[in-house]
N, C-alpha and C positions, 0 to 999 in steps of 0.2 A: 504494500500500500504506500503510495506516495504521500509524503508529508511536506508541509511548506513552512517557511519562516516569514515573518512580516518585516519588510524593509521600508523604512520611512525616509523619503527623500525631502530635502529642505531647500527652499529658495534662499537667495542671498538676502541680507538685511535690506529692507526697503523695496525689494523686487515685487512687482505686481503679479497677480495670479496669471494674467495673460502672457506675460513675459516668461514666467516659469514654465507654463504649459508649453510654450514654444520650445524652450530648451529641453524639456522632457521628450517632446516629439522628435527632436534631433537625436537625442540619446538612443531612443528605441529604434529609430531609423538606421543609425550606425550599427547597432547590435544586430538588427535583422539582416543587414547587408554583409556584415563581417563574420558573425558567428550565429547563423540561423538556427542551428540545433540547440544552442544554449538559450536563444530567444524563446524557443518553444517551452522552456522550463519556467518562464514567467507566466504564472497562472492567471492572476487577476489584479485589478487596479481598484482602489477605493472609488466609490461612485462620486464622492465629493472631495474637494480640497479641504484641508483642515488647517489649524494653526498649532504650531509647536514653538513654545518660547518666543512668541510674537512673530514667527516666520510662517510663510505659506508652506504647507507640507502636503505630500501625497504618499499614501501607503500602497505597497504592492505585496502580494503573496507570491513567493518564489521558491523554487526547489533549492535547498541549501547547496546542492552541487554546483550551482551557477555562480555562487559568491566569489570564487577564486577568479573568475573572468570579469564579473560585473563590477566588483569594487575598484579594481584598477581603472576600468573604463570611466567610472564615476569621477575618480580623482583626476583623470586626464581631461575631463570636461568640466571640472570645477563644480561638481554637484555634491554638496554635503549630504550626510545621512546620519541618522541616529544609530547608536550601536545596535547591532543585530543580536537578538537573544537566541543563540543557537539551540538552547535547550527548550525554548518555547515553540513547540511545533503545532501546526494546525492541519486538520484533515481536509480532504477535497471538499467535503460538505461544508465545513466552516469557511473555506476559501471561496465558496460558491453562494453564500447567503446573499440576502438582498442589499447588504452593504457593499458588495463587490460587483464589478463589471468584469465579465469573463473576456479575456483577450482572445481574439481570433488568430489562429495560427495556420 
């Protein structure tokens, strides 16, 4: 059974939601083009943007196996994230609730 971790990505201080959304689109486009098999391990995206410590944030449910590729990509694109709780795993059902938008692969 596949389990997922929650990855919370953070906008830059003062960055508007629209700008952050555009940067996220760029991130996922690069991942889809360069590592498509790993992109398929990104299960879902939170339906809404949130706020974390005053910053715009977006949560993703991802297969922990993709972290080794995704975290350096985030750093190269200057996208910050909260620490990933590797022991806090979620089932497919939890990653598919009404809080989450399923990504098409």
